[in-house]
Short mmCIF file of the C-alpha atoms (twelve columns), coordinates in Angstrom:
data_MODEL
# 
_entry.id   MODEL 
# 
loop_
_atom_site.group_PDB 
_atom_site.id 
_atom_site.type_symbol 
_atom_site.label_atom_id 
_atom_site.label_alt_id 
_atom_site.label_comp_id 
_atom_site.label_asym_id 
_atom_site.label_seq_id 
_atom_site.Cartn_x 
_atom_site.Cartn_y 
_atom_site.Cartn_z 
_atom_site.pdbx_PDB_model_num 
ATOM 1   C CA . MET A 1   -91.315  -43.807 44.072 1 
ATOM 2   C CA . VAL A 2   -88.811  -46.265 42.731 1 
ATOM 3   C CA . ALA A 3   -86.330  -46.982 45.498 1 
ATOM 4   C CA . SER A 4   -82.765  -48.046 44.922 1 
ATOM 5   C CA . SER A 5   -80.782  -50.610 46.851 1 
ATOM 6   C CA . SER A 6   -77.418  -49.779 45.320 1 
ATOM 7   C CA . PRO A 7   -74.804  -47.789 47.263 1 
ATOM 8   C CA . CYS A 8   -74.822  -45.002 44.740 1 
ATOM 9   C CA . GLY A 9   -78.585  -44.667 44.561 1 
ATOM 10  C CA . CYS A 10  -79.167  -45.530 40.896 1 
ATOM 11  C CA . PRO A 11  -80.716  -48.580 39.213 1 
ATOM 12  C CA . CYS A 12  -77.615  -49.461 37.212 1 
ATOM 13  C CA . HIS A 13  -76.477  -51.980 39.823 1 
ATOM 14  C CA . ARG A 14  -79.577  -54.054 40.032 1 
ATOM 15  C CA . VAL A 15  -81.132  -54.238 36.539 1 
ATOM 16  C CA . PRO A 16  -78.979  -56.375 34.208 1 
ATOM 17  C CA . ARG A 17  -80.405  -54.710 31.154 1 
ATOM 18  C CA . PHE A 18  -78.806  -51.370 32.112 1 
ATOM 19  C CA . ARG A 19  -75.501  -52.471 33.569 1 
ATOM 20  C CA . ARG A 20  -73.524  -51.431 30.514 1 
ATOM 21  C CA . SER A 21  -75.307  -48.251 29.619 1 
ATOM 22  C CA . ALA A 22  -76.512  -46.755 32.895 1 
ATOM 23  C CA . ARG A 23  -74.142  -44.931 35.192 1 
ATOM 24  C CA . CYS A 24  -74.247  -43.960 38.827 1 
ATOM 25  C CA . ASP A 25  -75.934  -40.700 39.994 1 
ATOM 26  C CA . ARG A 26  -72.557  -39.340 40.947 1 
ATOM 27  C CA . VAL A 27  -70.618  -37.560 38.229 1 
ATOM 28  C CA . ARG A 28  -67.360  -39.294 37.464 1 
ATOM 29  C CA . PRO A 29  -64.219  -37.123 37.379 1 
ATOM 30  C CA . GLY A 30  -64.313  -35.809 33.864 1 
ATOM 31  C CA . GLN A 31  -64.656  -32.572 32.025 1 
ATOM 32  C CA . THR A 32  -65.004  -30.434 35.164 1 
ATOM 33  C CA . ALA A 33  -62.407  -32.230 37.291 1 
ATOM 34  C CA . ASP A 34  -59.379  -31.055 35.326 1 
ATOM 35  C CA . VAL A 35  -60.674  -27.494 35.252 1 
ATOM 36  C CA . SER A 36  -61.244  -27.561 39.026 1 
ATOM 37  C CA . THR A 37  -57.771  -28.965 39.654 1 
ATOM 38  C CA . ARG A 38  -56.117  -26.262 37.564 1 
ATOM 39  C CA . SER A 39  -58.230  -23.605 39.251 1 
ATOM 40  C CA . ASP A 40  -57.234  -24.902 42.688 1 
ATOM 41  C CA . ARG A 41  -53.569  -24.873 41.689 1 
ATOM 42  C CA . ARG A 42  -53.782  -21.231 40.584 1 
ATOM 43  C CA . THR A 43  -55.687  -20.296 43.733 1 
ATOM 44  C CA . ARG A 44  -53.051  -22.003 45.880 1 
ATOM 45  C CA . VAL A 45  -50.312  -19.980 44.196 1 
ATOM 46  C CA . THR A 46  -52.300  -16.784 44.760 1 
ATOM 47  C CA . VAL A 47  -52.789  -17.599 48.453 1 
ATOM 48  C CA . LEU A 48  -49.085  -18.439 48.874 1 
ATOM 49  C CA . VAL A 49  -48.096  -15.125 47.278 1 
ATOM 50  C CA . ALA A 50  -50.430  -13.271 49.639 1 
ATOM 51  C CA . LEU A 51  -49.134  -15.260 52.645 1 
ATOM 52  C CA . ALA A 52  -45.486  -14.493 51.857 1 
ATOM 53  C CA . ALA A 53  -46.236  -10.799 51.381 1 
ATOM 54  C CA . ASN A 54  -48.253  -10.559 54.602 1 
ATOM 55  C CA . LEU A 55  -45.656  -12.343 56.750 1 
ATOM 56  C CA . VAL A 56  -42.881  -9.975  55.667 1 
ATOM 57  C CA . ILE A 57  -45.121  -6.927  55.917 1 
ATOM 58  C CA . ALA A 58  -46.491  -7.906  59.342 1 
ATOM 59  C CA . ALA A 59  -42.979  -8.193  60.776 1 
ATOM 60  C CA . ALA A 60  -41.926  -4.843  59.310 1 
ATOM 61  C CA . LYS A 61  -45.092  -3.081  60.503 1 
ATOM 62  C CA . ALA A 62  -44.774  -4.524  63.997 1 
ATOM 63  C CA . VAL A 63  -41.149  -3.406  64.360 1 
ATOM 64  C CA . GLY A 64  -41.918  0.036   62.930 1 
ATOM 65  C CA . GLY A 65  -45.063  0.412   65.025 1 
ATOM 66  C CA . VAL A 66  -43.284  -0.413  68.290 1 
ATOM 67  C CA . ALA A 67  -40.327  1.828   67.438 1 
ATOM 68  C CA . ALA A 68  -42.546  4.782   66.496 1 
ATOM 69  C CA . ALA A 69  -45.341  4.041   69.006 1 
ATOM 70  C CA . SER A 70  -47.769  4.659   66.149 1 
ATOM 71  C CA . PRO A 71  -51.349  3.404   66.689 1 
ATOM 72  C CA . ALA A 72  -52.088  3.439   62.955 1 
ATOM 73  C CA . LEU A 73  -48.974  1.396   62.160 1 
ATOM 74  C CA . LEU A 74  -49.722  -1.067  64.966 1 
ATOM 75  C CA . SER A 75  -53.277  -1.429  63.653 1 
ATOM 76  C CA . GLU A 76  -51.889  -2.280  60.246 1 
ATOM 77  C CA . ALA A 77  -49.500  -4.799  61.836 1 
ATOM 78  C CA . ALA A 78  -52.468  -6.556  63.478 1 
ATOM 79  C CA . HIS A 79  -54.261  -6.467  60.133 1 
ATOM 80  C CA . SER A 80  -51.338  -8.201  58.394 1 
ATOM 81  C CA . VAL A 81  -51.056  -10.824 61.144 1 
ATOM 82  C CA . ALA A 82  -54.765  -11.591 60.778 1 
ATOM 83  C CA . ASP A 83  -54.386  -11.862 57.002 1 
ATOM 84  C CA . SER A 84  -51.429  -14.239 57.395 1 
ATOM 85  C CA . LEU A 85  -53.404  -16.537 59.674 1 
ATOM 86  C CA . ASN A 86  -56.343  -16.414 57.297 1 
ATOM 87  C CA . GLU A 87  -54.167  -17.482 54.378 1 
ATOM 88  C CA . VAL A 88  -53.182  -20.570 56.395 1 
ATOM 89  C CA . PHE A 89  -56.910  -21.294 56.834 1 
ATOM 90  C CA . LEU A 90  -57.468  -20.934 53.088 1 
ATOM 91  C CA . LEU A 91  -54.623  -23.314 52.256 1 
ATOM 92  C CA . ALA A 92  -56.231  -25.865 54.572 1 
ATOM 93  C CA . ALA A 93  -59.567  -25.300 52.813 1 
ATOM 94  C CA . LEU A 94  -58.050  -25.934 49.380 1 
ATOM 95  C CA . ARG A 95  -56.455  -29.188 50.520 1 
ATOM 96  C CA . ARG A 96  -59.322  -30.608 52.579 1 
ATOM 97  C CA . SER A 97  -62.239  -29.678 50.335 1 
ATOM 98  C CA . ARG A 98  -61.046  -31.953 47.504 1 
ATOM 99  C CA . ARG A 99  -61.124  -35.140 49.561 1 
ATOM 100 C CA . PRO A 100 -63.357  -37.798 47.953 1 
ATOM 101 C CA . PRO A 101 -66.668  -38.804 49.560 1 
ATOM 102 C CA . ASP A 102 -66.608  -41.562 52.162 1 
ATOM 103 C CA . ARG A 103 -69.130  -43.441 54.307 1 
ATOM 104 C CA . ARG A 104 -69.248  -40.698 56.922 1 
ATOM 105 C CA . HIS A 105 -69.527  -37.857 54.394 1 
ATOM 106 C CA . PRO A 106 -71.290  -39.332 51.337 1 
ATOM 107 C CA . PHE A 107 -71.693  -35.918 49.717 1 
ATOM 108 C CA . GLY A 108 -67.996  -35.126 49.946 1 
ATOM 109 C CA . TYR A 109 -66.056  -32.394 51.707 1 
ATOM 110 C CA . GLY A 110 -66.773  -29.477 49.380 1 
ATOM 111 C CA . LYS A 111 -68.231  -27.332 52.174 1 
ATOM 112 C CA . GLU A 112 -64.855  -27.332 53.931 1 
ATOM 113 C CA . ARG A 113 -64.070  -24.244 51.831 1 
ATOM 114 C CA . PHE A 114 -67.005  -22.396 53.299 1 
ATOM 115 C CA . PHE A 115 -66.110  -23.410 56.876 1 
ATOM 116 C CA . TRP A 116 -62.490  -22.223 56.653 1 
ATOM 117 C CA . SER A 117 -63.607  -19.038 54.931 1 
ATOM 118 C CA . LEU A 118 -65.922  -18.389 57.880 1 
ATOM 119 C CA . LEU A 119 -62.961  -18.835 60.253 1 
ATOM 120 C CA . ALA A 120 -60.977  -16.384 58.129 1 
ATOM 121 C CA . ALA A 121 -63.787  -13.821 58.478 1 
ATOM 122 C CA . VAL A 122 -63.774  -14.303 62.259 1 
ATOM 123 C CA . GLY A 123 -59.995  -13.813 62.272 1 
ATOM 124 C CA . ILE A 124 -60.296  -10.540 60.353 1 
ATOM 125 C CA . PHE A 125 -62.936  -9.326  62.818 1 
ATOM 126 C CA . VAL A 126 -61.179  -10.300 66.057 1 
ATOM 127 C CA . MET A 127 -57.482  -9.855  65.277 1 
ATOM 128 C CA . GLY A 128 -57.780  -6.981  62.834 1 
ATOM 129 C CA . GLY A 129 -60.931  -4.993  63.492 1 
ATOM 130 C CA . CYS A 130 -61.086  -5.208  67.294 1 
ATOM 131 C CA . PHE A 131 -57.375  -4.464  67.764 1 
ATOM 132 C CA . SER A 132 -57.605  -1.456  65.430 1 
ATOM 133 C CA . PHE A 133 -60.552  -0.102  67.416 1 
ATOM 134 C CA . TYR A 134 -58.574  -0.587  70.626 1 
ATOM 135 C CA . GLN A 135 -55.589  1.341   69.206 1 
ATOM 136 C CA . GLY A 136 -57.791  4.184   68.000 1 
ATOM 137 C CA . ILE A 137 -59.709  4.541   71.270 1 
ATOM 138 C CA . ASP A 138 -56.499  4.347   73.299 1 
ATOM 139 C CA . ALA A 139 -54.936  7.096   71.151 1 
ATOM 140 C CA . PHE A 140 -57.981  9.323   71.678 1 
ATOM 141 C CA . ARG A 141 -57.898  8.797   75.452 1 
ATOM 142 C CA . ASN A 142 -54.137  9.291   75.778 1 
ATOM 143 C CA . GLY A 143 -53.604  11.956  73.165 1 
ATOM 144 C CA . GLU A 144 -50.486  13.496  74.602 1 
ATOM 145 C CA . GLU A 145 -47.736  14.682  72.298 1 
ATOM 146 C CA . LYS A 146 -45.388  11.947  71.101 1 
ATOM 147 C CA . ASN A 147 -41.887  11.809  69.745 1 
ATOM 148 C CA . LEU A 148 -42.225  11.579  65.964 1 
ATOM 149 C CA . ASP A 149 -38.636  10.574  65.261 1 
ATOM 150 C CA . GLY A 150 -39.568  7.044   64.119 1 
ATOM 151 C CA . TYR A 151 -42.418  8.160   61.881 1 
ATOM 152 C CA . VAL A 152 -40.287  8.615   58.758 1 
ATOM 153 C CA . ALA A 153 -39.148  4.990   58.984 1 
ATOM 154 C CA . GLY A 154 -42.747  3.982   59.624 1 
ATOM 155 C CA . LEU A 155 -43.919  5.773   56.493 1 
ATOM 156 C CA . VAL A 156 -41.211  4.017   54.497 1 
ATOM 157 C CA . VAL A 157 -42.433  0.666   55.845 1 
ATOM 158 C CA . LEU A 158 -46.000  1.536   54.862 1 
ATOM 159 C CA . GLY A 159 -44.864  2.589   51.392 1 
ATOM 160 C CA . VAL A 160 -43.172  -0.770  50.846 1 
ATOM 161 C CA . ALA A 161 -46.237  -2.508  52.269 1 
ATOM 162 C CA . LEU A 162 -48.469  -0.632  49.830 1 
ATOM 163 C CA . LEU A 163 -46.401  -1.883  46.891 1 
ATOM 164 C CA . ALA A 164 -46.403  -5.473  48.186 1 
ATOM 165 C CA . GLU A 165 -50.137  -5.498  48.938 1 
ATOM 166 C CA . GLY A 166 -50.854  -3.912  45.562 1 
ATOM 167 C CA . GLY A 167 -48.821  -6.604  43.799 1 
ATOM 168 C CA . SER A 168 -50.664  -9.359  45.669 1 
ATOM 169 C CA . LEU A 169 -54.015  -7.736  44.801 1 
ATOM 170 C CA . LEU A 170 -53.086  -7.560  41.116 1 
ATOM 171 C CA . ARG A 171 -52.192  -11.256 41.184 1 
ATOM 172 C CA . ALA A 172 -55.570  -12.111 42.740 1 
ATOM 173 C CA . LEU A 173 -57.484  -9.933  40.257 1 
ATOM 174 C CA . TYR A 174 -55.565  -11.542 37.385 1 
ATOM 175 C CA . GLN A 175 -56.740  -14.953 38.525 1 
ATOM 176 C CA . VAL A 176 -60.313  -13.712 38.867 1 
ATOM 177 C CA . ARG A 177 -60.157  -12.612 35.241 1 
ATOM 178 C CA . LYS A 178 -58.659  -15.969 34.190 1 
ATOM 179 C CA . GLN A 179 -61.527  -17.810 35.893 1 
ATOM 180 C CA . GLY A 180 -64.263  -15.991 34.026 1 
ATOM 181 C CA . GLY A 181 -64.476  -12.548 35.594 1 
ATOM 182 C CA . ALA A 182 -66.022  -11.297 38.806 1 
ATOM 183 C CA . VAL A 183 -69.175  -13.442 38.671 1 
ATOM 184 C CA . GLN A 184 -67.433  -16.781 38.105 1 
ATOM 185 C CA . GLY A 185 -64.055  -16.108 39.703 1 
ATOM 186 C CA . LEU A 186 -65.437  -14.820 43.004 1 
ATOM 187 C CA . ARG A 187 -67.565  -17.952 43.476 1 
ATOM 188 C CA . ASP A 188 -64.467  -19.511 45.049 1 
ATOM 189 C CA . PRO A 189 -64.545  -18.430 48.722 1 
ATOM 190 C CA . ALA A 190 -60.756  -18.795 49.012 1 
ATOM 191 C CA . LEU A 191 -60.106  -16.468 46.076 1 
ATOM 192 C CA . ARG A 192 -62.880  -14.127 47.198 1 
ATOM 193 C CA . THR A 193 -61.283  -13.872 50.644 1 
ATOM 194 C CA . VAL A 194 -57.829  -13.123 49.198 1 
ATOM 195 C CA . VAL A 195 -59.247  -10.365 46.985 1 
ATOM 196 C CA . ALA A 196 -61.141  -8.877  49.939 1 
ATOM 197 C CA . GLU A 197 -58.080  -9.049  52.209 1 
ATOM 198 C CA . ASP A 198 -55.690  -7.532  49.676 1 
ATOM 199 C CA . GLY A 199 -58.139  -4.814  48.667 1 
ATOM 200 C CA . THR A 200 -58.773  -3.975  52.307 1 
ATOM 201 C CA . ALA A 201 -55.020  -3.975  52.976 1 
ATOM 202 C CA . VAL A 202 -54.395  -1.428  50.212 1 
ATOM 203 C CA . VAL A 203 -57.111  0.865   51.586 1 
ATOM 204 C CA . GLY A 204 -55.927  0.315   55.176 1 
ATOM 205 C CA . VAL A 205 -52.291  1.147   54.382 1 
ATOM 206 C CA . THR A 206 -53.436  4.282   52.568 1 
ATOM 207 C CA . LEU A 207 -55.450  5.350   55.617 1 
ATOM 208 C CA . ALA A 208 -52.485  4.678   57.901 1 
ATOM 209 C CA . ILE A 209 -50.174  6.762   55.688 1 
ATOM 210 C CA . MET A 210 -52.663  9.626   55.705 1 
ATOM 211 C CA . GLY A 211 -53.112  9.436   59.484 1 
ATOM 212 C CA . MET A 212 -49.369  9.359   60.208 1 
ATOM 213 C CA . GLY A 213 -48.691  12.120  57.674 1 
ATOM 214 C CA . LEU A 214 -51.339  14.422  59.150 1 
ATOM 215 C CA . HIS A 215 -50.077  13.647  62.652 1 
ATOM 216 C CA . MET A 216 -46.565  14.693  61.619 1 
ATOM 217 C CA . ALA A 217 -47.839  17.824  59.864 1 
ATOM 218 C CA . THR A 218 -50.183  19.058  62.610 1 
ATOM 219 C CA . GLY A 219 -48.783  17.444  65.735 1 
ATOM 220 C CA . GLN A 220 -52.288  16.211  66.556 1 
ATOM 221 C CA . VAL A 221 -52.573  12.488  67.355 1 
ATOM 222 C CA . VAL A 222 -56.312  12.691  66.638 1 
ATOM 223 C CA . TRP A 223 -55.602  12.125  62.940 1 
ATOM 224 C CA . GLU A 224 -53.833  8.863   63.621 1 
ATOM 225 C CA . ALA A 225 -56.498  7.754   66.068 1 
ATOM 226 C CA . ALA A 226 -59.159  8.463   63.460 1 
ATOM 227 C CA . ALA A 227 -57.167  6.434   60.908 1 
ATOM 228 C CA . SER A 228 -57.040  3.467   63.321 1 
ATOM 229 C CA . LEU A 229 -60.788  3.653   63.895 1 
ATOM 230 C CA . ALA A 230 -61.406  3.861   60.141 1 
ATOM 231 C CA . ILE A 231 -59.205  0.795   59.567 1 
ATOM 232 C CA . GLY A 232 -61.109  -1.052  62.297 1 
ATOM 233 C CA . ALA A 233 -64.491  -0.139  60.771 1 
ATOM 234 C CA . LEU A 234 -63.303  -1.263  57.337 1 
ATOM 235 C CA . LEU A 235 -62.096  -4.619  58.674 1 
ATOM 236 C CA . VAL A 236 -65.307  -5.240  60.615 1 
ATOM 237 C CA . TYR A 237 -67.390  -4.511  57.498 1 
ATOM 238 C CA . VAL A 238 -65.297  -6.837  55.293 1 
ATOM 239 C CA . ALA A 239 -65.421  -9.568  57.959 1 
ATOM 240 C CA . TYR A 240 -69.206  -9.223  58.144 1 
ATOM 241 C CA . ARG A 241 -69.637  -9.537  54.385 1 
ATOM 242 C CA . LEU A 242 -67.319  -12.540 54.103 1 
ATOM 243 C CA . GLY A 243 -68.904  -14.208 57.132 1 
ATOM 244 C CA . ARG A 244 -72.430  -13.725 55.818 1 
ATOM 245 C CA . GLU A 245 -71.563  -15.286 52.461 1 
ATOM 246 C CA . ALA A 246 -69.822  -18.248 54.137 1 
ATOM 247 C CA . ARG A 247 -72.796  -18.708 56.476 1 
ATOM 248 C CA . ASP A 248 -75.272  -18.840 53.577 1 
ATOM 249 C CA . GLN A 249 -73.158  -21.449 51.806 1 
ATOM 250 C CA . LEU A 250 -72.710  -23.561 54.955 1 
ATOM 251 C CA . ILE A 251 -76.436  -23.559 55.718 1 
ATOM 252 C CA . GLY A 252 -77.189  -24.861 52.238 1 
ATOM 253 C CA . GLU A 253 -77.495  -22.448 49.340 1 
ATOM 254 C CA . ALA A 254 -79.597  -23.311 46.300 1 
ATOM 255 C CA . ALA A 255 -78.149  -23.379 42.805 1 
ATOM 256 C CA . ASP A 256 -78.501  -20.153 40.862 1 
ATOM 257 C CA . PRO A 257 -81.985  -19.501 39.425 1 
ATOM 258 C CA . GLU A 258 -80.756  -19.894 35.837 1 
ATOM 259 C CA . ALA A 259 -79.506  -23.444 36.489 1 
ATOM 260 C CA . SER A 260 -82.685  -24.371 38.377 1 
ATOM 261 C CA . GLY A 261 -84.783  -23.002 35.527 1 
ATOM 262 C CA . ARG A 262 -82.902  -25.102 32.979 1 
ATOM 263 C CA . ILE A 263 -83.408  -28.249 35.058 1 
ATOM 264 C CA . ARG A 264 -87.110  -27.561 35.485 1 
ATOM 265 C CA . ALA A 265 -87.529  -26.886 31.766 1 
ATOM 266 C CA . LEU A 266 -85.730  -30.128 30.918 1 
ATOM 267 C CA . LEU A 267 -87.975  -32.126 33.251 1 
ATOM 268 C CA . ARG A 268 -91.135  -30.575 31.860 1 
ATOM 269 C CA . ALA A 269 -89.999  -31.345 28.314 1 
ATOM 270 C CA . GLN A 270 -89.831  -35.104 28.972 1 
ATOM 271 C CA . PRO A 271 -92.837  -36.869 27.391 1 
ATOM 272 C CA . GLU A 272 -92.998  -39.379 30.266 1 
ATOM 273 C CA . ILE A 273 -93.355  -36.647 32.932 1 
ATOM 274 C CA . ASP A 274 -96.888  -35.402 33.516 1 
ATOM 275 C CA . SER A 275 -95.887  -32.661 35.980 1 
ATOM 276 C CA . VAL A 276 -92.972  -31.444 38.090 1 
ATOM 277 C CA . GLU A 277 -94.301  -31.201 41.634 1 
ATOM 278 C CA . ALA A 278 -91.140  -29.914 43.328 1 
ATOM 279 C CA . LEU A 279 -87.505  -29.181 42.513 1 
ATOM 280 C CA . PHE A 280 -84.764  -28.766 45.127 1 
ATOM 281 C CA . THR A 281 -81.124  -27.870 44.578 1 
ATOM 282 C CA . MET A 282 -78.282  -27.333 47.043 1 
ATOM 283 C CA . LYS A 283 -74.615  -26.499 46.527 1 
ATOM 284 C CA . THR A 284 -72.516  -29.142 48.260 1 
ATOM 285 C CA . GLY A 285 -69.210  -27.588 47.239 1 
ATOM 286 C CA . LEU A 286 -67.592  -25.034 44.984 1 
ATOM 287 C CA . ASP A 287 -68.472  -26.927 41.800 1 
ATOM 288 C CA . THR A 288 -70.856  -29.662 43.019 1 
ATOM 289 C CA . THR A 289 -74.628  -29.494 43.372 1 
ATOM 290 C CA . LEU A 290 -77.303  -31.842 44.663 1 
ATOM 291 C CA . VAL A 291 -80.524  -32.023 42.627 1 
ATOM 292 C CA . ALA A 292 -83.750  -33.597 43.938 1 
ATOM 293 C CA . ALA A 293 -87.029  -33.528 42.030 1 
ATOM 294 C CA . ARG A 294 -90.500  -34.898 42.740 1 
ATOM 295 C CA . VAL A 295 -92.256  -35.757 39.474 1 
ATOM 296 C CA . ASP A 296 -95.552  -37.288 38.444 1 
ATOM 297 C CA . LEU A 297 -95.211  -39.660 35.483 1 
ATOM 298 C CA . VAL A 298 -97.838  -40.317 32.823 1 
ATOM 299 C CA . PRO A 299 -100.001 -43.406 33.488 1 
ATOM 300 C CA . GLY A 300 -99.199  -46.794 32.027 1 
ATOM 301 C CA . LEU A 301 -95.426  -47.022 32.506 1 
ATOM 302 C CA . ASP A 302 -94.105  -50.332 33.839 1 
ATOM 303 C CA . SER A 303 -91.223  -50.532 36.314 1 
ATOM 304 C CA . GLU A 304 -88.520  -51.181 33.706 1 
ATOM 305 C CA . ARG A 305 -89.708  -48.234 31.638 1 
ATOM 306 C CA . VAL A 306 -89.671  -46.015 34.734 1 
ATOM 307 C CA . GLU A 307 -86.088  -46.992 35.455 1 
ATOM 308 C CA . GLU A 308 -85.039  -46.384 31.866 1 
ATOM 309 C CA . VAL A 309 -86.649  -42.940 31.932 1 
ATOM 310 C CA . ALA A 310 -85.002  -42.121 35.269 1 
ATOM 311 C CA . VAL A 311 -81.527  -43.001 33.970 1 
ATOM 312 C CA . ARG A 312 -82.054  -40.945 30.820 1 
ATOM 313 C CA . ILE A 313 -83.302  -37.918 32.739 1 
ATOM 314 C CA . LYS A 314 -80.339  -38.024 35.119 1 
ATOM 315 C CA . ARG A 315 -77.919  -38.132 32.221 1 
ATOM 316 C CA . SER A 316 -79.709  -35.191 30.608 1 
ATOM 317 C CA . ILE A 317 -79.512  -33.130 33.810 1 
ATOM 318 C CA . VAL A 318 -75.787  -33.815 34.136 1 
ATOM 319 C CA . GLY A 319 -75.390  -32.891 30.476 1 
ATOM 320 C CA . ILE A 320 -76.771  -29.373 30.975 1 
ATOM 321 C CA . ILE A 321 -75.536  -28.885 34.584 1 
ATOM 322 C CA . PRO A 322 -72.131  -30.639 34.854 1 
ATOM 323 C CA . GLU A 323 -71.828  -29.740 38.545 1 
ATOM 324 C CA . ALA A 324 -74.930  -31.852 39.364 1 
ATOM 325 C CA . GLU A 325 -72.952  -34.507 41.222 1 
ATOM 326 C CA . GLN A 326 -75.977  -36.106 42.911 1 
ATOM 327 C CA . VAL A 327 -79.393  -36.432 41.235 1 
ATOM 328 C CA . PHE A 328 -82.453  -37.914 42.954 1 
ATOM 329 C CA . LEU A 329 -85.884  -38.420 41.391 1 
ATOM 330 C CA . ASP A 330 -88.920  -39.028 43.583 1 
ATOM 331 C CA . VAL A 331 -91.717  -40.507 41.436 1 
ATOM 332 C CA . THR A 332 -95.031  -39.642 43.079 1 
ATOM 333 C CA . ASP A 333 -98.684  -39.583 42.065 1 
ATOM 334 C CA . ARG A 334 -99.833  -36.008 42.572 1 
ATOM 335 C CA . HIS A 335 -103.468 -37.181 42.849 1 
ATOM 336 C CA . ALA A 336 -102.714 -39.578 45.696 1 
ATOM 337 C CA . PRO A 337 -104.373 -38.763 49.060 1 
ATOM 338 C CA . ASP A 338 -100.986 -38.446 50.729 1 
ATOM 339 C CA . ALA A 339 -99.481  -36.224 48.022 1 
ATOM 340 C CA . ARG A 340 -99.005  -33.311 50.406 1 
ATOM 341 C CA . GLU A 341 -97.292  -35.555 52.946 1 
ATOM 342 C CA . ALA A 342 -95.013  -36.805 50.157 1 
ATOM 343 C CA . TRP A 343 -94.025  -33.227 49.301 1 
ATOM 344 C CA . GLU A 344 -92.940  -32.710 52.907 1 
ATOM 345 C CA . SER A 345 -91.240  -36.103 53.231 1 
ATOM 346 C CA . PRO A 346 -87.456  -36.632 53.450 1 
ATOM 347 C CA . ALA A 347 -87.511  -38.081 49.929 1 
ATOM 348 C CA . ALA A 348 -88.594  -34.709 48.558 1 
ATOM 349 C CA . THR A 349 -85.434  -33.125 49.936 1 
ATOM 350 C CA . GLY A 350 -83.083  -35.863 48.805 1 
ATOM 351 C CA . GLU A 351 -82.607  -37.511 52.199 1 
ATOM 352 C CA . ARG A 352 -83.809  -40.781 50.731 1 
ATOM 353 C CA . GLY A 353 -82.718  -42.105 47.355 1 
ATOM 354 C CA . GLY A 354 -85.176  -41.831 44.506 1 
ATOM 355 C CA . ALA A 355 -85.203  -43.523 41.141 1 
# 
């Protein structure tokens, strides 16, 4: 393995011959930076639109729910409060995740998005789902007849809420389409959370309207209790899905198989590489990836040639995978007695700088 003594982990700082041509492992802000900045700006606008809508709707639902003593309307009020708090989390994620790397966090702060998205999922579960279950169970246990005088006003509030939530959902779906469709657009955990919240809100408001309407028509509170339980189940399911995705990304998710396959094919195509012993990738942010490879070079290469090959390979990897912000190469002899130990070593996972 060719170790590096430079702060960035590449040979460009210690071999005079390559000082002008070789660049650091880390991708400089370039062709992807502007795109990411514009995407963040659009996502911020989408989150702000959703936050404004949810704050107004939460206040209206809470007032209407207390006035009508409607469990379904109160469940929807809790849902909107949870969504409002989650939008604050997402705004924090957008701001903090773009901080540049420093000595304490050399791989940057990209995973901040995943952390705040996980908190948003917890908020949906606790504030929305659990409160809705409580309202539904309480309505079943105390199912006496209620005064329905305030229900007309409550239905009006829910109708306005449905329009507002629908408008916010359309805005979020429009941005998803602008960012490349469902596959690309929903990679952003902030945007994915807004789409999930707004979609859930539209379904939840519809359930609340149906429950209140059936309660008014039949005089049976069981319909409204069932609507509250259905809203709670929906919120718990959405929180689980969002939390699971955020957990996978926080733990350390590999790059998609297509990108890994392209990197492996590029390495195998290099005439100086005899074999690719191991390839590791990990997403360190929304649009940043760490790449670490253990390769066996053909015999007869001197140290300067090895360094030249390493710099060229890194540039080629960044050329086909622009999000490869960190690239580490571990040059190892696969026939060495300690080859298996080398595969399990920290260098094989990128903990120690390679060539």
